[in-house]
Z-matrix of the N, CA and C atoms (Angstrom, degrees):
N
C 1 1.463
C 2 1.521 1 109.49
N 3 1.324 2 115.59 1 136.34
C 4 1.463 3 123.59 2 179.09
C 5 1.526 4 108.04 3 -115.04
N 6 1.326 5 117.10 4 127.03
C 7 1.463 6 121.92 5 178.69
C 8 1.529 7 108.55 6 -114.04
N 9 1.321 8 116.55 7 132.96
C 10 1.459 9 120.36 8 -172.56
C 11 1.525 10 110.23 9 -152.94
N 12 1.327 11 115.25 10 165.46
C 13 1.468 12 122.38 11 -177.49
C 14 1.531 13 110.78 12 -121.23
N 15 1.334 14 118.94 13 101.70
C 16 1.469 15 119.43 14 169.46
C 17 1.534 16 109.33 15 -71.71
N 18 1.306 17 116.25 16 170.75
C 19 1.460 18 120.89 17 175.15
C 20 1.522 19 108.92 18 -128.69
N 21 1.317 20 116.77 19 170.32
C 22 1.466 21 119.64 20 177.82
C 23 1.530 22 111.38 21 -65.54
N 24 1.314 23 116.70 22 -22.63
C 25 1.462 24 120.00 23 -179.93
C 26 1.527 25 112.47 24 -76.78
N 27 1.344 26 116.60 25 -30.64
C 28 1.469 27 118.65 26 -175.26
C 29 1.525 28 113.24 27 -123.56
N 30 1.342 29 118.36 28 15.37
C 31 1.468 30 120.63 29 -174.09
C 32 1.522 31 112.10 30 -58.82
N 33 1.339 32 117.52 31 -37.17
C 34 1.466 33 120.02 32 -179.29
C 35 1.535 34 110.53 33 -71.08
N 36 1.320 35 116.74 34 -41.30
C 37 1.466 36 120.15 35 177.65
C 38 1.521 37 110.68 36 -62.06
N 39 1.331 38 116.66 37 -40.21
C 40 1.462 39 120.60 38 179.72
C 41 1.526 40 110.60 39 -66.20
N 42 1.324 41 117.53 40 -41.61
C 43 1.466 42 120.83 41 177.63
C 44 1.527 43 110.62 42 -59.72
N 45 1.330 44 116.86 43 -41.26
C 46 1.464 45 120.42 44 177.92
C 47 1.529 46 111.30 45 -68.60
N 48 1.330 47 117.28 46 -35.97
C 49 1.459 48 120.25 47 175.82
C 50 1.522 49 110.83 48 -62.93
N 51 1.322 50 117.34 49 -37.46
C 52 1.459 51 120.59 50 177.41
C 53 1.524 52 110.88 51 -60.66
N 54 1.319 53 116.59 52 -38.80
C 55 1.466 54 120.28 53 176.48
C 56 1.529 55 110.11 54 -65.89
N 57 1.335 56 117.19 55 -42.80
C 58 1.468 57 120.97 56 176.95
C 59 1.527 58 110.69 57 -57.87
N 60 1.321 59 116.08 58 -44.52
C 61 1.465 60 121.33 59 -177.91
C 62 1.525 61 110.28 60 -66.15
N 63 1.327 62 117.10 61 -41.59
C 64 1.471 63 120.59 62 175.31
C 65 1.525 64 110.57 63 -56.66
N 66 1.320 65 117.30 64 -47.99
C 67 1.465 66 121.13 65 -177.48
C 68 1.528 67 111.20 66 -65.05
N 69 1.329 68 117.14 67 -37.34
C 70 1.465 69 120.70 68 179.19
C 71 1.526 70 110.80 69 -66.79
N 72 1.338 71 117.24 70 -42.50
C 73 1.463 72 120.95 71 178.76
C 74 1.522 73 110.66 72 -66.10
N 75 1.314 74 116.33 73 -42.89
C 76 1.467 75 120.60 74 179.62
C 77 1.527 76 110.64 75 -59.87
N 78 1.317 77 116.93 76 -42.54
C 79 1.461 78 120.67 77 178.92
C 80 1.522 79 111.11 78 -68.70
N 81 1.332 80 116.61 79 -38.88
C 82 1.459 81 121.29 80 -179.67
C 83 1.522 82 111.30 81 -60.58
N 84 1.335 83 116.75 82 -35.51
C 85 1.462 84 121.12 83 -179.19
C 86 1.528 85 113.04 84 -99.71
N 87 1.326 86 116.49 85 16.76
C 88 1.465 87 122.56 86 173.43
C 89 1.528 88 112.43 87 62.82
N 90 1.314 89 116.36 88 44.85
C 91 1.468 90 123.64 89 170.41
C 92 1.540 91 112.40 90 54.59
N 93 1.338 92 117.62 91 66.94
C 94 1.467 93 120.55 92 -175.04
C 95 1.527 94 115.38 93 -87.34
N 96 1.330 95 119.10 94 -10.51
C 97 1.465 96 120.94 95 -166.34
C 98 1.527 97 113.20 96 -76.88
N 99 1.338 98 114.59 97 148.86
C 100 1.468 99 121.50 98 177.75
C 101 1.524 100 112.78 99 -127.69
N 102 1.338 101 117.75 100 -8.90
C 103 1.465 102 120.41 101 -177.26
C 104 1.522 103 109.92 102 -150.23
N 105 1.343 104 116.12 103 151.29
C 106 1.464 105 120.66 104 -179.62
C 107 1.524 106 110.58 105 -148.02
N 108 1.328 107 115.26 106 160.93
C 109 1.467 108 123.46 107 167.98
C 110 1.524 109 106.16 108 -139.97
N 111 1.319 110 116.76 109 144.23
C 112 1.461 111 120.85 110 -174.59
C 113 1.522 112 108.75 111 -155.61
N 114 1.341 113 118.72 112 174.42
C 115 1.469 114 120.79 113 -173.10
C 116 1.524 115 115.28 114 -58.09
N 117 1.329 116 119.12 115 -28.05
C 118 1.460 117 120.94 116 -178.37
C 119 1.523 118 113.17 117 -91.62
N 120 1.328 119 118.00 118 1.32
C 121 1.466 120 121.65 119 -178.11
C 122 1.524 121 110.27 120 -110.05
N 123 1.333 122 116.68 121 134.26
C 124 1.457 123 120.81 122 178.16
C 125 1.523 124 111.40 123 -82.35
N 126 1.319 125 117.30 124 -19.64
C 127 1.462 126 121.74 125 -179.81
C 128 1.524 127 108.87 126 -151.18
N 129 1.345 128 117.83 127 162.54
C 130 1.467 129 120.06 128 177.81
C 131 1.527 130 110.95 129 -59.26
N 132 1.324 131 116.05 130 147.80
C 133 1.459 132 119.26 131 178.18
C 134 1.525 133 110.14 132 -144.65
N 135 1.341 134 117.24 133 161.45
C 136 1.467 135 120.88 134 -177.07
C 137 1.525 136 111.83 135 -60.64
N 138 1.323 137 113.77 136 149.40
C 139 1.461 138 121.91 137 179.32
C 140 1.532 139 107.64 138 -141.60
N 141 1.310 140 120.37 139 138.14
C 142 1.475 141 128.38 140 11.39
C 143 1.525 142 114.87 141 -93.61
N 144 1.342 143 117.39 142 11.43
C 145 1.464 144 118.75 143 179.84
C 146 1.526 145 111.80 144 -54.35
N 147 1.323 146 115.81 145 -40.06
C 148 1.462 147 121.61 146 175.93
C 149 1.525 148 107.40 147 -117.22
N 150 1.308 149 116.60 148 97.15
C 151 1.465 150 120.80 149 -174.66
C 152 1.526 151 110.57 150 -93.96
N 153 1.332 152 117.76 151 123.92
C 154 1.470 153 120.42 152 -177.92
C 155 1.522 154 112.44 153 -73.07
N 156 1.315 155 115.86 154 154.49
C 157 1.468 156 121.68 155 176.24
C 158 1.530 157 108.52 156 -91.37
N 159 1.319 158 115.53 157 72.28
C 160 1.464 159 120.61 158 -172.05
C 161 1.522 160 112.95 159 -63.30
N 162 1.308 161 118.17 160 -37.62
C 163 1.470 162 119.38 161 -178.57
C 164 1.527 163 110.54 162 -66.66
N 165 1.295 164 116.77 163 -41.28
C 166 1.461 165 120.50 164 176.61
C 167 1.530 166 110.08 165 -62.21
N 168 1.332 167 116.24 166 -42.64
C 169 1.459 168 120.47 167 178.92
C 170 1.526 169 111.21 168 -64.80
N 171 1.327 170 116.79 169 -38.87
C 172 1.468 171 120.68 170 179.84
C 173 1.524 172 111.14 171 -64.76
N 174 1.323 173 116.62 172 -41.60
C 175 1.464 174 120.91 173 179.95
C 176 1.523 175 110.75 174 -65.80
N 177 1.333 176 116.67 175 -36.67
C 178 1.461 177 121.07 176 -176.25
C 179 1.530 178 113.08 177 -86.77
N 180 1.338 179 117.94 178 -8.96
C 181 1.465 180 120.88 179 -176.26
C 182 1.524 181 110.99 180 -62.59
N 183 1.322 182 116.35 181 129.27
C 184 1.466 183 121.48 182 179.93
C 185 1.525 184 109.63 183 -80.71
N 186 1.318 185 118.67 184 138.21
C 187 1.469 186 120.09 185 -178.10
C 188 1.520 187 113.95 186 -62.62
N 189 1.328 188 117.77 187 -24.44
C 190 1.464 189 120.51 188 -178.79
C 191 1.522 190 112.61 189 -88.42
N 192 1.343 191 116.80 190 3.22
C 193 1.456 192 121.76 191 178.33
C 194 1.524 193 109.59 192 -121.65
N 195 1.322 194 115.85 193 152.18
C 196 1.459 195 120.77 194 176.46
C 197 1.527 196 110.61 195 -68.94
N 198 1.320 197 115.89 196 139.14
C 199 1.465 198 121.46 197 171.58
C 200 1.522 199 106.76 198 -116.11
N 201 1.334 200 117.25 199 114.22
C 202 1.463 201 120.66 200 -173.59
C 203 1.522 202 110.82 201 -142.68
N 204 1.320 203 115.20 202 146.80
C 205 1.461 204 121.68 203 173.02
C 206 1.520 205 108.67 204 -157.45
N 207 1.319 206 116.35 205 156.24
C 208 1.460 207 119.24 206 176.37
C 209 1.513 208 110.97 207 -147.53
N 210 1.329 209 114.57 208 160.89
C 211 1.461 210 122.90 209 178.04
C 212 1.525 211 108.26 210 -135.29
N 213 1.329 212 117.00 211 144.38
C 214 1.458 213 121.83 212 -179.56
C 215 1.522 214 110.27 213 -142.17
N 216 1.335 215 116.27 214 156.25
C 217 1.464 216 120.06 215 175.98
C 218 1.526 217 111.57 216 -94.91
N 219 1.338 218 117.23 217 6.59
C 220 1.460 219 121.67 218 178.62
C 221 1.524 220 110.80 219 -93.73
N 222 1.334 221 116.21 220 138.92
C 223 1.463 222 120.17 221 175.29
C 224 1.522 223 110.82 222 -70.90
N 225 1.337 224 115.87 223 -26.20
C 226 1.464 225 121.83 224 177.96
C 227 1.525 226 108.11 225 -108.28
N 228 1.321 227 117.07 226 114.69
C 229 1.469 228 119.39 227 -174.85
C 230 1.520 229 112.74 228 -71.46
N 231 1.352 230 117.37 229 -6.31
C 232 1.461 231 120.60 230 175.88
C 233 1.526 232 111.68 231 -90.08
N 234 1.337 233 117.50 232 -2.61
C 235 1.459 234 122.13 233 179.81
C 236 1.525 235 110.60 234 -94.01
N 237 1.317 236 115.32 235 149.07
C 238 1.462 237 120.62 236 177.48
C 239 1.528 238 109.14 237 -67.04
N 240 1.335 239 118.39 238 123.95
C 241 1.468 240 120.36 239 -174.26
C 242 1.525 241 112.92 240 -81.68
N 243 1.321 242 115.37 241 160.16
C 244 1.458 243 121.56 242 168.90
C 245 1.520 244 110.08 243 -85.54
N 246 1.322 245 115.26 244 -43.47
C 247 1.461 246 121.87 245 178.37
C 248 1.519 247 108.53 246 -132.05
N 249 1.319 248 117.13 247 131.57
C 250 1.465 249 119.95 248 -178.57
C 251 1.519 250 110.12 249 -160.06
N 252 1.315 251 114.88 250 158.83
C 253 1.457 252 122.16 251 173.73
C 254 1.513 253 109.46 252 -136.03
N 255 1.327 254 116.73 253 130.19
C 256 1.465 255 122.02 254 -178.43
C 257 1.528 256 108.06 255 -125.03
N 258 1.326 257 116.26 256 124.25
C 259 1.468 258 122.26 257 -172.69
C 260 1.526 259 109.31 258 -124.49
N 261 1.330 260 116.19 259 126.01
C 262 1.458 261 120.38 260 -173.88
C 263 1.524 262 110.19 261 -142.93
N 264 1.330 263 116.22 262 112.40
C 265 1.459 264 120.10 263 171.31
C 266 1.515 265 107.19 264 -100.81
N 267 1.319 266 116.07 265 113.30
C 268 1.460 267 120.99 266 -177.84
C 269 1.522 268 110.66 267 -65.00
N 270 1.309 269 115.05 268 153.13
C 271 1.466 270 118.29 269 175.67
C 272 1.523 271 108.59 270 -66.29
N 273 1.300 272 115.81 271 144.40
C 274 1.458 273 121.54 272 -177.08
C 275 1.520 274 109.43 273 -91.80
N 276 1.312 275 115.79 274 121.41
C 277 1.457 276 121.10 275 -176.77
C 278 1.528 277 110.66 276 -78.45
N 279 1.315 278 115.12 277 170.23
C 280 1.464 279 120.95 278 179.24
C 281 1.524 280 110.18 279 -62.77
N 282 1.311 281 116.03 280 154.63
C 283 1.462 282 121.31 281 -179.32
C 284 1.524 283 110.60 282 -57.00
N 285 1.317 284 115.56 283 133.97
C 286 1.454 285 120.78 284 -178.32
C 287 1.515 286 113.14 285 92.95
N 288 1.343 287 117.34 286 -8.03
C 289 1.461 288 122.36 287 178.38
C 290 1.521 289 108.95 288 -107.78
N 291 1.317 290 116.97 289 137.53
C 292 1.460 291 120.12 290 -177.42
C 293 1.519 292 111.08 291 -70.17
N 294 1.315 293 116.42 292 132.15
C 295 1.459 294 122.87 293 176.52
C 296 1.521 295 109.26 294 -99.89
N 297 1.331 296 116.74 295 136.20
C 298 1.458 297 120.29 296 176.16
C 299 1.526 298 110.20 297 -62.89
N 300 1.319 299 115.88 298 156.82
C 301 1.454 300 119.40 299 174.00
C 302 1.523 301 110.59 300 -61.76
N 303 1.309 302 116.19 301 147.12
C 304 1.459 303 122.41 302 162.69
C 305 1.527 304 106.72 303 -89.72
N 306 1.340 305 116.69 304 163.70
C 307 1.465 306 117.93 305 -175.57
C 308 1.522 307 111.91 306 -150.15
N 309 1.324 308 113.96 307 153.17
C 310 1.460 309 123.29 308 169.70
C 311 1.524 310 106.37 309 -131.60
N 312 1.338 311 116.66 310 127.50
C 313 1.465 312 120.78 311 -177.73
C 314 1.522 313 110.15 312 -129.48
N 315 1.336 314 114.99 313 143.18
C 316 1.462 315 120.75 314 178.58
C 317 1.524 316 110.05 315 -128.72
N 318 1.331 317 115.43 316 146.69
C 319 1.463 318 122.44 317 170.62
C 320 1.521 319 108.24 318 -123.11
N 321 1.334 320 115.72 319 142.32
C 322 1.464 321 120.90 320 179.52
C 323 1.525 322 107.88 321 -160.53
N 324 1.322 323 116.40 322 163.97
C 325 1.461 324 121.41 323 -177.86
C 326 1.534 325 111.63 324 -75.63
N 327 1.326 326 114.38 325 149.32
C 328 1.459 327 121.49 326 174.84
C 329 1.529 328 110.50 327 -60.03
N 330 1.340 329 116.64 328 -42.27
C 331 1.461 330 119.60 329 -179.49
C 332 1.524 331 111.21 330 -63.48
N 333 1.339 332 116.31 331 -37.42
C 334 1.464 333 118.43 332 177.83
C 335 1.526 334 109.86 333 -61.76
N 336 1.324 335 116.96 334 -42.00
C 337 1.468 336 119.95 335 179.23
C 338 1.523 337 110.87 336 -62.51
N 339 1.325 338 118.07 337 -42.35
C 340 1.458 339 120.94 338 178.65
C 341 1.524 340 111.43 339 -58.71
N 342 1.317 341 116.11 340 -36.74
C 343 1.462 342 120.93 341 -177.50
C 344 1.530 343 113.17 342 -82.60
N 345 1.338 344 116.94 343 -14.60
C 346 1.470 345 119.62 344 -171.48
C 347 1.529 346 112.52 345 -136.61
N 348 1.322 347 116.85 346 34.95
C 349 1.465 348 119.87 347 -173.29
C 350 1.530 349 112.94 348 -61.06
N 351 1.308 350 117.44 349 -42.74
C 352 1.466 351 119.71 350 -177.81
C 353 1.521 352 111.10 351 -65.38
N 354 1.330 353 116.47 352 -46.42
C 355 1.467 354 120.53 353 179.73
C 356 1.522 355 110.80 354 -63.00
N 357 1.338 356 116.52 355 -39.21
C 358 1.462 357 119.98 356 -179.84
C 359 1.527 358 110.75 357 -66.89
N 360 1.310 359 116.63 358 -42.40
C 361 1.466 360 120.24 359 179.67
C 362 1.530 361 110.42 360 -60.02
N 363 1.312 362 116.98 361 -44.07
C 364 1.462 363 120.73 362 178.44
C 365 1.526 364 111.04 363 -62.60
N 366 1.325 365 115.92 364 -41.34
C 367 1.463 366 120.63 365 179.38
C 368 1.526 367 111.10 366 -63.34
N 369 1.330 368 116.89 367 -43.74
C 370 1.468 369 121.15 368 -178.73
C 371 1.527 370 110.72 369 -62.23
N 372 1.319 371 117.48 370 -48.62
C 373 1.464 372 119.99 371 -178.22
C 374 1.525 373 111.58 372 -64.48
N 375 1.320 374 116.89 373 -37.61
C 376 1.463 375 119.54 374 177.79
C 377 1.521 376 110.64 375 -66.22
N 378 1.342 377 116.96 376 -40.64
C 379 1.464 378 121.11 377 179.71
C 380 1.523 379 111.29 378 -65.57
N 381 1.319 380 116.94 379 -41.32
C 382 1.467 381 121.03 380 176.52
C 383 1.521 382 110.27 381 -57.99
N 384 1.315 383 116.21 382 -44.60
C 385 1.464 384 120.96 383 -178.59
C 386 1.529 385 111.24 384 -66.92
N 387 1.329 386 117.35 385 -42.05
C 388 1.462 387 120.82 386 -178.75
C 389 1.522 388 111.87 387 -64.61
N 390 1.330 389 116.43 388 -43.09
C 391 1.464 390 121.07 389 -175.57
C 392 1.523 391 112.73 390 -87.73
N 393 1.328 392 117.32 391 -11.27
C 394 1.469 393 121.47 392 -173.44
C 395 1.534 394 108.93 393 54.04
N 396 1.328 395 114.87 394 49.54
C 397 1.467 396 121.44 395 -172.88
C 398 1.524 397 111.89 396 -63.78
N 399 1.337 398 115.84 397 139.71
C 400 1.463 399 122.50 398 176.81
C 401 1.521 400 111.72 399 -86.78
N 402 1.340 401 116.42 400 -39.15
C 403 1.458 402 121.61 401 -178.01
C 404 1.529 403 108.39 402 -138.85
N 405 1.340 404 115.94 403 138.41
C 406 1.464 405 121.42 404 178.40
C 407 1.524 406 108.11 405 -137.74
N 408 1.334 407 116.82 406 132.46
C 409 1.459 408 122.15 407 -177.91
C 410 1.523 409 109.86 408 -128.13
N 411 1.333 410 115.54 409 144.71
C 412 1.458 411 120.61 410 176.43
C 413 1.519 412 108.64 411 -145.68
N 414 1.327 413 116.67 412 142.69
C 415 1.451 414 119.64 413 -179.99
C 416 1.510 415 112.11 414 179.61
N 417 1.337 416 115.89 415 179.62
C 418 1.457 417 121.86 416 174.34
C 419 1.524 418 107.85 417 -79.94
N 420 1.323 419 116.40 418 123.81
C 421 1.466 420 119.04 419 -174.76
C 422 1.518 421 110.61 420 -147.24
N 423 1.322 422 115.40 421 156.09
C 424 1.458 423 121.32 422 167.69
C 425 1.520 424 107.26 423 -75.15
N 426 1.323 425 116.81 424 125.28
C 427 1.466 426 120.44 425 -177.43
C 428 1.522 427 110.48 426 -71.68
N 429 1.329 428 116.24 427 126.03
C 430 1.462 429 120.25 428 177.67
C 431 1.523 430 110.38 429 -71.56
N 432 1.347 431 117.75 430 132.39
C 433 1.467 432 119.67 431 173.67
C 434 1.524 433 110.49 432 -60.46
N 435 1.306 434 115.89 433 157.12
C 436 1.448 435 120.12 434 -178.89
C 437 1.526 436 112.94 435 -75.80
N 438 1.322 437 117.20 436 -19.03
C 439 1.463 438 120.00 437 179.52
C 440 1.526 439 109.75 438 -80.81
N 441 1.329 440 117.13 439 122.63
C 442 1.454 441 120.76 440 176.27
C 443 1.528 442 108.40 441 -66.20
N 444 1.318 443 116.17 442 140.98
C 445 1.449 444 120.00 443 -178.78
C 446 1.513 445 113.21 444 102.25
N 447 1.336 446 117.61 445 -8.89
C 448 1.465 447 120.71 446 178.82
C 449 1.528 448 111.70 447 -100.46
N 450 1.312 449 117.22 448 5.24
C 451 1.453 450 121.88 449 -178.76
C 452 1.528 451 111.45 450 -58.76
N 453 1.337 452 118.13 451 -32.57
C 454 1.463 453 121.69 452 -176.87
C 455 1.525 454 111.71 453 -59.00
N 456 1.329 455 117.28 454 -35.75
C 457 1.460 456 120.21 455 179.90
C 458 1.524 457 111.00 456 -67.94
N 459 1.325 458 116.86 457 -35.06
C 460 1.459 459 120.45 458 178.45
C 461 1.524 460 110.40 459 -69.07
N 462 1.322 461 117.13 460 -39.86
C 463 1.469 462 119.59 461 -179.20
C 464 1.526 463 111.14 462 -63.05
N 465 1.329 464 117.95 463 -30.22
C 466 1.466 465 120.96 464 176.48
C 467 1.523 466 110.37 465 -61.77
N 468 1.328 467 116.70 466 -45.10
C 469 1.459 468 121.05 467 176.87
C 470 1.524 469 111.08 468 -66.33
N 471 1.315 470 117.15 469 -39.60
C 472 1.465 471 120.00 470 179.93
C 473 1.519 472 111.21 471 -61.84
N 474 1.331 473 117.05 472 -43.17
C 475 1.471 474 120.08 473 178.80
C 476 1.520 475 111.11 474 -63.80
N 477 1.337 476 116.66 475 -35.34
C 478 1.461 477 120.33 476 -179.24
C 479 1.530 478 111.85 477 -73.33
N 480 1.325 479 116.97 478 -35.50
C 481 1.461 480 121.05 479 -174.98
C 482 1.523 481 114.03 480 -86.38
N 483 1.331 482 117.10 481 -31.20
C 484 1.463 483 120.69 482 -172.13
C 485 1.525 484 113.84 483 -54.48
N 486 1.364 485 120.67 484 -44.37
C 487 1.470 486 119.46 485 -179.06
C 488 1.526 487 113.45 486 -62.15
N 489 1.340 488 117.51 487 -26.57
C 490 1.462 489 120.80 488 -176.85
C 491 1.519 490 112.96 489 -103.32
N 492 1.316 491 117.06 490 -6.50
C 493 1.471 492 121.07 491 -175.62
C 494 1.519 493 107.75 492 -129.04
N 495 1.328 494 115.08 493 83.89
C 496 1.457 495 119.77 494 -178.58
C 497 1.527 496 109.69 495 -62.79
N 498 1.327 497 116.20 496 127.00
C 499 1.451 498 120.69 497 179.16
C 500 1.506 499 114.49 498 93.82
N 501 1.340 500 118.11 499 9.77
C 502 1.464 501 119.61 500 175.32
C 503 1.526 502 109.06 501 -58.02
N 504 1.309 503 116.44 502 130.93
C 505 1.462 504 121.01 503 -176.05
C 506 1.526 505 110.15 504 -87.13
N 507 1.316 506 116.94 505 128.37
C 508 1.464 507 122.37 506 176.81
C 509 1.518 508 107.22 507 -103.02
N 510 1.314 509 116.30 508 107.07
C 511 1.459 510 121.27 509 -173.65
C 512 1.524 511 109.67 510 -131.08
N 513 1.329 512 116.26 511 123.05
C 514 1.462 513 120.90 512 177.77
C 515 1.520 514 108.18 513 -146.19
N 516 1.333 515 118.07 514 85.83
C 517 1.468 516 120.55 515 -175.28
C 518 1.518 517 114.12 516 -54.44
N 519 1.344 518 117.30 517 -35.09
C 520 1.458 519 119.65 518 -177.83
C 521 1.530 520 111.43 519 -59.53
N 522 1.331 521 116.88 520 -31.77
C 523 1.449 522 120.70 521 179.92
C 524 1.513 523 114.06 522 -100.49
N 525 1.336 524 117.36 523 -2.22
C 526 1.461 525 120.85 524 -175.76
C 527 1.522 526 113.62 525 -110.70
N 528 1.336 527 117.18 526 -17.11
C 529 1.464 528 119.33 527 -175.58
C 530 1.520 529 112.56 528 -60.51
N 531 1.348 530 116.65 529 -30.29
C 532 1.459 531 119.03 530 -179.41
C 533 1.521 532 112.17 531 -90.37
N 534 1.355 533 117.94 532 -11.22
C 535 1.455 534 121.47 533 -177.93
C 536 1.532 535 112.79 534 -97.82
N 537 1.323 536 116.57 535 -37.08
C 538 1.463 537 119.85 536 -174.70
C 539 1.525 538 114.49 537 -65.34
N 540 1.344 539 120.77 538 -24.31
C 541 1.471 540 117.75 539 172.67
C 542 1.528 541 113.17 540 -61.26
N 543 1.352 542 116.89 541 -17.91
C 544 1.466 543 120.58 542 178.09
C 545 1.526 544 112.31 543 -83.78
N 546 1.329 545 116.71 544 -18.57
C 547 1.457 546 119.83 545 -177.70
C 548 1.510 547 111.01 546 162.95
N 549 1.328 548 116.21 547 165.74
C 550 1.455 549 121.18 548 -176.92
C 551 1.525 550 110.49 549 -77.45
N 552 1.330 551 116.33 550 159.99
C 553 1.459 552 121.15 551 174.63
C 554 1.521 553 108.81 552 -102.78
N 555 1.351 554 118.94 553 165.66
C 556 1.465 555 120.02 554 -178.53
C 557 1.527 556 111.58 555 -60.75
N 558 1.316 557 118.44 556 126.04
C 559 1.465 558 120.82 557 176.47
C 560 1.523 559 110.65 558 -80.26
N 561 1.328 560 116.87 559 157.20
C 562 1.463 561 120.35 560 177.30
C 563 1.522 562 109.97 561 -123.03
N 564 1.315 563 117.39 562 -91.09
C 565 1.461 564 120.95 563 -171.98
C 566 1.519 565 111.81 564 -75.90
N 567 1.322 566 117.34 565 -49.43
C 568 1.468 567 121.19 566 -179.01
C 569 1.518 568 109.12 567 -146.30
N 570 1.340 569 115.54 568 149.27
C 571 1.459 570 119.69 569 -170.55
C 572 1.520 571 108.61 570 -156.00
N 573 1.325 572 116.17 571 130.43
C 574 1.461 573 121.45 572 176.79
C 575 1.522 574 108.80 573 -126.38
N 576 1.318 575 115.73 574 133.97
C 577 1.458 576 121.27 575 -172.89
C 578 1.522 577 109.65 576 -127.67
N 579 1.329 578 116.78 577 129.15
C 580 1.460 579 120.81 578 179.10
C 581 1.527 580 110.30 579 -71.60
N 582 1.330 581 115.82 580 157.69
C 583 1.462 582 120.60 581 179.46
C 584 1.522 583 111.62 582 -57.57
N 585 1.326 584 117.69 583 -28.57
C 586 1.462 585 122.19 584 177.19
C 587 1.523 586 110.73 585 -51.94
N 588 1.350 587 116.66 586 -44.14
C 589 1.465 588 120.41 587 -178.55
C 590 1.519 589 111.70 588 -86.84
N 591 1.312 590 117.38 589 -33.57
C 592 1.459 591 119.20 590 178.95
C 593 1.524 592 110.63 591 -61.32
N 594 1.328 593 116.66 592 -38.65
C 595 1.463 594 120.46 593 178.76
C 596 1.521 595 111.34 594 -66.49
N 597 1.331 596 117.49 595 -34.08
C 598 1.466 597 120.12 596 176.47
C 599 1.527 598 110.98 597 -65.68
N 600 1.336 599 115.75 598 -33.55
C 601 1.459 600 120.17 599 177.63
C 602 1.526 601 112.09 600 -77.42
N 603 1.344 602 116.31 601 -13.80
C 604 1.461 603 122.49 602 -177.77
C 605 1.529 604 110.50 603 57.16
N 606 1.339 605 115.13 604 46.21
C 607 1.457 606 121.62 605 178.94
C 608 1.525 607 109.47 606 -127.76
N 609 1.321 608 115.66 607 142.83
C 610 1.459 609 119.14 608 172.21
C 611 1.526 610 108.42 609 -75.19
N 612 1.311 611 116.74 610 168.71
C 613 1.464 612 119.56 611 178.35
C 614 1.523 613 110.84 612 -62.67
N 615 1.326 614 117.26 613 -37.88
C 616 1.457 615 121.10 614 179.25
C 617 1.525 616 110.65 615 -66.15
N 618 1.343 617 117.22 616 -42.73
C 619 1.463 618 120.55 617 178.82
C 620 1.526 619 111.27 618 -64.07
N 621 1.313 620 116.25 619 -39.58
C 622 1.460 621 120.06 620 179.03
C 623 1.520 622 110.56 621 -65.50
N 624 1.325 623 116.87 622 -41.81
C 625 1.462 624 121.09 623 179.45
C 626 1.525 625 110.41 624 -62.54
N 627 1.323 626 117.00 625 -42.34
C 628 1.464 627 120.60 626 179.49
C 629 1.523 628 111.23 627 -66.68
N 630 1.334 629 116.84 628 -37.24
C 631 1.466 630 120.65 629 -179.07
C 632 1.523 631 112.13 630 -66.88
N 633 1.328 632 116.27 631 -28.01
C 634 1.461 633 120.34 632 179.90
C 635 1.521 634 112.11 633 -86.61
C-alpha cells in the first residue's frame, strides 16, 4: 500500500498517474482482472468486456470529490481476491484543513513475488517516485474484498491466524487513510518512509534501518 498527498495544483495529474500505475501493474501480472468498479459505474461489472474510460474520468474528477476505482480477479467482489488493485484519491479539503491520505493498494500471490522479485522492486520504486509517497507498507496479509462492508469477515481470519503467524500484516487503507497522517503504523515485512516522517522521528536513514 502506498499513501500519498495530492494537492489542488496537481490533483488531475495524480489521478492520471494512478491510471498509469494501474495499467503497469495489470501488465506486470499478465492482465489477471475479471471485474471492476469505477466512478461511472453504479455497481461492479465484468472486465475487460466492459472497459472503463479511466483517463477521461481522471481528467473530469473534481478535487472536492473522491476519485476511486478498483479491479479484482474474483467473480464475486465480496470474496477475498488473489490479485487486485484498489485506487483512491481522497477529496481535497479547503486550505488550512487536513486532507486524508490518498492510497494505492495491490494484492498478489507470494509465489508470483518469488518469481518476479526484480520486476516488482523496480515497479515499487517507480510508483513511490511517481506518487511522492509518504508511507509505503508491504507484508503477508489477508486480502480485503473489494466490497465495502465485508471487512468483518477478513478480521475473523486475521484473529485466527495472528497467534500462529508472527508478523501477519494488518492493512486496511479505507480505515487508515484518516489515521496515518497522525503517525506511522507498525511495519512488518517491508516499509518505506519519506523524509517528511523520518525528520519527525529525528532519525537518520541508517538509524531508522537499525531500529527496524
